[in-house]
N, CA, C and O of each residue as an XYZ file, in Angstrom:
376
protein
N      -1.092     -4.185     15.709
C      -1.288     -2.982     14.915
C      -1.400     -3.394     13.444
O      -0.586     -4.167     12.939
N      -2.401     -2.875     12.785
C      -2.660     -3.205     11.386
C      -2.116     -2.101     10.490
O      -2.052     -0.941     10.897
N      -1.725     -2.459      9.275
C      -1.186     -1.484      8.319
C      -2.319     -0.901      7.470
O      -3.205     -1.619      7.005
N      -2.263      0.419      7.281
C      -3.249      1.143      6.488
C      -2.545      2.090      5.533
O      -1.369      2.415      5.696
N      -3.303      2.525      4.527
C      -2.840      3.556      3.612
C      -3.970      4.564      3.458
O      -5.128      4.190      3.270
N      -3.626      5.831      3.538
C      -4.615      6.896      3.395
C      -4.174      7.827      2.265
O      -3.077      8.383      2.295
N      -5.037      7.983      1.284
C      -4.817      8.952      0.223
C      -5.783     10.093      0.488
O      -6.985      9.877      0.640
N      -5.255     11.306      0.543
C      -6.158     12.434      0.753
C      -5.783     13.612     -0.136
O      -4.636     13.765     -0.557
N      -6.794     14.441     -0.407
C      -6.639     15.583     -1.297
C      -6.918     16.850     -0.504
O      -7.972     16.993      0.116
N      -5.966     17.759     -0.534
C      -6.066     19.034      0.168
C      -6.461     20.120     -0.835
O      -6.085     20.067     -2.006
N      -7.219     21.096     -0.360
C      -7.625     22.219     -1.214
C      -6.396     22.834     -1.881
O      -5.364     22.994     -1.229
N      -6.486     23.183     -3.168
C      -5.315     23.690     -3.888
C      -4.749     24.988     -3.307
O      -3.541     25.215     -3.381
N      -5.589     25.833     -2.738
C      -5.075     27.088     -2.185
C      -4.314     26.882     -0.871
O      -3.701     27.817     -0.357
N      -4.350     25.680     -0.338
C      -3.634     25.360      0.906
C      -2.299     24.678      0.636
O      -1.693     24.122      1.552
N      -1.834     24.713     -0.612
C      -0.594     24.034     -0.995
C       0.595     24.475     -0.138
O       1.433     23.650      0.224
N       0.674     25.757      0.185
C       1.796     26.247      0.986
C       1.692     25.825      2.447
O       2.675     25.899      3.185
N       0.515     25.385      2.867
C       0.309     24.956      4.251
C       0.326     23.440      4.388
O      -0.014     22.914      5.448
N       0.715     22.730      3.335
C       0.619     21.269      3.321
C       1.433     20.623      4.441
O       0.992     19.628      5.017
N       2.603     21.161      4.763
C       3.421     20.568      5.826
C       2.723     20.667      7.180
O       2.787     19.733      7.979
N       2.066     21.777      7.439
C       1.324     21.939      8.687
C       0.137     20.989      8.768
O      -0.153     20.438      9.829
N      -0.546     20.800      7.644
C      -1.679     19.874      7.598
C      -1.192     18.437      7.824
O      -1.817     17.671      8.556
N      -0.075     18.084      7.191
C       0.506     16.748      7.392
C       0.925     16.537      8.839
O       0.741     15.451      9.387
N       1.487     17.568      9.460
C       1.883     17.471     10.869
C       0.681     17.184     11.764
O       0.779     16.406     12.713
N      -0.460     17.818     11.458
C      -1.672     17.587     12.252
C      -2.158     16.151     12.111
O      -2.554     15.527     13.095
N      -2.129     15.626     10.887
C      -2.551     14.237     10.658
C      -1.571     13.286     11.361
O      -1.999     12.349     12.036
N      -0.262     13.521     11.207
C       0.756     12.694     11.881
C       0.564     12.714     13.388
O       0.591     11.665     14.032
N       0.370     13.894     13.954
C       0.194     14.028     15.402
C      -1.024     13.259     15.882
O      -0.976     12.599     16.920
N      -2.121     13.343     15.129
C      -3.331     12.619     15.517
C      -3.067     11.119     15.546
O      -3.445     10.439     16.500
N      -2.422     10.603     14.512
C      -2.129      9.165     14.436
C      -1.237      8.749     15.600
O      -1.486      7.720     16.229
N      -0.206      9.530     15.895
C       0.716      9.183     16.975
C       0.072      9.297     18.348
O       0.386      8.510     19.241
N      -0.824     10.264     18.535
C      -1.531     10.393     19.818
C      -2.424      9.193     20.094
O      -2.669      8.843     21.249
N      -2.903      8.571     19.036
C      -3.774      7.395     19.183
C      -2.968      6.097     19.126
O      -3.520      5.031     18.851
N      -1.663      6.190     19.387
C      -0.746      5.045     19.455
C      -0.477      4.395     18.098
O      -0.145      3.212     18.026
N      -0.623      5.179     17.017
C      -0.287      4.690     15.687
C       1.133      5.097     15.322
O       1.798      5.808     16.075
N       1.595      4.639     14.155
C       2.944      4.971     13.709
C       2.930      5.211     12.209
O       2.539      4.336     11.437
N       3.360      6.403     11.798
C       3.438      6.739     10.378
C       4.712      6.139      9.807
O       5.804      6.372     10.327
N       4.570      5.362      8.732
C       5.712      4.696      8.108
C       6.270      5.487      6.934
O       7.486      5.571      6.759
N       5.377      6.072      6.124
C       5.826      6.756      4.914
C       4.800      7.800      4.490
O       3.593      7.602      4.628
N       5.307      8.920      3.968
C       4.458      9.977      3.418
C       4.975     10.295      2.025
O       6.158     10.584      1.840
N       4.088     10.240      1.056
C       4.450     10.504     -0.331
C       3.593     11.658     -0.842
O       2.386     11.511     -1.030
N       4.228     12.799     -1.063
C       3.515     13.976     -1.573
C       3.509     13.917     -3.100
O       4.555     14.053     -3.735
N       2.341     13.716     -3.679
C       2.222     13.654     -5.129
C       2.154     15.033     -5.750
O       2.495     15.207     -6.920
N       1.719     16.009     -4.983
C       1.650     17.373     -5.481
C       0.284     17.738     -6.041
O      -0.693     17.004     -5.888
N       0.244     18.884     -6.688
C      -0.993     19.428     -7.245
C      -1.340     18.690     -8.535
O      -0.522     18.589     -9.450
N      -2.568     18.176     -8.589
C      -3.031     17.426     -9.763
C      -4.477     17.787    -10.077
O      -5.230     18.250     -9.220
N      -4.828     17.562    -11.308
C      -6.199     17.781    -11.752
C      -7.059     16.624    -11.256
O      -6.664     15.462    -11.357
N      -8.231     16.942    -10.722
C      -9.164     15.924    -10.263
C      -9.904     15.321    -11.449
O     -10.087     15.986    -12.470
N     -10.325     14.089    -11.326
C     -11.069     13.426    -12.402
C     -12.434     14.085    -12.607
O     -12.973     14.086    -13.713
N     -12.979     14.640    -11.538
C     -14.255     15.342    -11.588
C     -14.264     16.391    -10.484
O     -13.452     16.327     -9.561
N     -15.158     17.336    -10.570
C     -15.224     18.417     -9.586
C     -15.648     17.860     -8.226
O     -16.632     17.128     -8.124
N     -14.895     18.216     -7.188
C     -15.186     17.796     -5.816
C     -15.320     19.055     -4.963
O     -14.369     19.823     -4.818
N     -16.500     19.254     -4.407
C     -16.774     20.418     -3.547
C     -16.373     21.731     -4.227
O     -15.888     22.656     -3.575
N     -16.581     21.797     -5.533
C     -16.283     23.009     -6.292
C     -14.842     23.142     -6.750
O     -14.485     24.152     -7.358
N     -14.013     22.161     -6.479
C     -12.596     22.214     -6.855
C     -12.316     21.314     -8.054
O     -12.865     20.218     -8.167
N     -11.460     21.793     -8.940
C     -11.041     21.000    -10.095
C      -9.620     20.475     -9.940
O      -9.214     19.568    -10.666
N      -8.849     21.041     -8.990
C      -7.487     20.619     -8.692
C      -7.387     20.330     -7.196
O      -8.220     20.779     -6.409
N      -6.364     19.580     -6.819
C      -6.131     19.314     -5.411
C      -4.714     18.826     -5.195
O      -4.062     18.347     -6.123
N      -4.240     18.950     -3.960
C      -2.892     18.515     -3.588
C      -3.004     17.110     -2.992
O      -3.562     16.920     -1.911
N      -2.464     16.135     -3.719
C      -2.557     14.733     -3.327
C      -1.414     14.331     -2.396
O      -0.266     14.734     -2.581
N      -1.760     13.528     -1.395
C      -0.776     12.952     -0.483
C      -1.188     11.519     -0.162
O      -2.369     11.232      0.034
N      -0.204     10.624     -0.111
C      -0.450      9.234      0.273
C       0.385      8.942      1.516
O       1.584      9.217      1.548
N      -0.262      8.384      2.536
C       0.405      8.124      3.809
C       0.210      6.655      4.192
O      -0.917      6.159      4.190
N       1.297      5.963      4.520
C       1.236      4.590      5.027
C       1.494      4.631      6.526
O       2.387      5.338      6.993
N       0.707      3.870      7.273
C       0.835      3.920      8.735
C       0.288      2.659      9.369
O      -0.482      1.916      8.761
N       0.703      2.434     10.612
C       0.158      1.356     11.428
C      -0.820      1.971     12.415
O      -0.568      3.042     12.967
N      -1.936      1.289     12.633
C      -2.964      1.859     13.502
C      -3.760      0.727     14.144
O      -3.861     -0.365     13.584
N      -4.314      0.987     15.299
C      -5.150      0.013     15.996
C      -6.511     -0.030     15.293
O      -7.194      0.990     15.215
N      -6.908     -1.191     14.783
C      -8.154     -1.280     14.005
C      -9.389     -0.741     14.722
O     -10.270     -0.162     14.086
N      -9.460     -0.923     16.026
C     -10.625     -0.458     16.784
C     -10.731      1.071     16.809
O     -11.795      1.612     17.110
N      -9.636      1.766     16.495
C      -9.623      3.231     16.555
C      -9.678      3.881     15.172
O      -9.571      5.104     15.074
N      -9.842      3.103     14.105
C      -9.812      3.678     12.765
C     -10.975      4.644     12.538
O     -10.854      5.584     11.752
N     -12.099      4.418     13.220
C     -13.232      5.348     13.094
C     -12.884      6.737     13.627
O     -13.408      7.737     13.135
N     -12.010      6.808     14.619
C     -11.567      8.104     15.139
C     -10.793      8.875     14.065
O     -10.940     10.090     13.934
N      -9.970      8.155     13.302
C      -9.233      8.794     12.210
C     -10.184      9.234     11.102
O     -10.016     10.312     10.532
N     -11.176      8.411     10.794
C     -12.193      8.801      9.809
C     -12.875     10.108     10.214
O     -13.035     11.014      9.396
N     -13.271     10.194     11.476
C     -13.921     11.411     11.975
C     -12.991     12.615     11.879
O     -13.418     13.705     11.497
N     -11.711     12.415     12.229
C     -10.740     13.503     12.168
C     -10.589     14.018     10.735
O     -10.559     15.228     10.511
N     -10.493     13.113      9.777
C     -10.327     13.509      8.373
C     -11.574     14.238      7.862
O     -11.459     15.219      7.128
N     -12.757     13.765      8.245
C     -14.015     14.409      7.830
C     -14.112     15.828      8.341
O     -14.581     16.718      7.632
N     -13.670     16.046      9.570
C     -13.799     17.364     10.213
C     -12.739     18.360      9.770
O     -12.889     19.558     10.010
N     -11.672     17.895      9.128
C     -10.615     18.795      8.676
C     -11.098     19.531      7.428
O     -11.272     18.927      6.370
N     -11.308     20.819      7.559
C     -11.885     21.613      6.469
C     -10.941     21.785      5.285
O     -11.381     22.189      4.209
N      -9.659     21.489      5.455
C      -8.692     21.620      4.365
C      -8.670     20.397      3.450
O      -8.171     20.470      2.327
N      -9.206     19.282      3.922
C      -9.206     18.040      3.152
C     -10.544     17.908      2.430
O     -11.602     17.867      3.057
N     -10.475     17.844      1.095
C     -11.715     17.778      0.319
C     -12.147     16.346      0.010
O     -13.316     16.113     -0.298
N     -11.230     15.387      0.086
C     -11.570     13.987     -0.144
C     -10.461     13.129      0.448
O      -9.290     13.508      0.417
N     -10.838     11.961      0.993
C      -9.838     11.032      1.517
C     -10.347      9.603      1.393
O     -11.549      9.368      1.267
N      -9.431      8.668      1.429
C      -9.765      7.259      1.402
C      -8.751      6.503      2.249
O      -7.545      6.609      2.028
N      -9.243      5.743      3.213
C      -8.380      4.925      4.058
C      -8.648      3.459      3.713
O      -9.792      3.007      3.750
N      -7.598      2.726      3.380
C      -7.725      1.308      3.060
C      -6.733      0.505      3.905
O      -5.650      0.986      4.238
N      -7.122     -0.721      4.243
C      -6.190     -1.589      4.968
C      -5.301     -2.288      3.958
O      -5.740     -2.640      2.863
N      -4.051     -2.484      4.335
C      -3.081     -3.144      3.452
C      -3.003     -4.626      3.815
O      -3.190     -5.009      4.970
N      -2.730     -5.431      2.827
C      -2.561     -6.870      3.048
C      -1.327     -7.101      3.907
O      -0.329     -6.390      3.787
N      -1.407     -8.088      4.762
C      -0.260     -8.430      5.618
C       0.814     -9.110      4.799
O       1.860     -9.476      5.335
């Protein structure tokens, strides 16, 4: 299992639903035999530039272990989640 970090931005009007959105992401990772190590909620912040019409967003950083062959499934899941306006998944150095 390889270590990854995912930073994602949720629509600002969904701030009160952030725990439910995080639960969905956690559940997806665990269903695919991954393991979430840490979740860091940065909170509502101003974006550097407008993204999909939004100037603010709720930032979250998640560290997790995941099977490298299945990372595309997580990419697809994040793309299809209408509450997430931007995300980035990077592999961490061993």
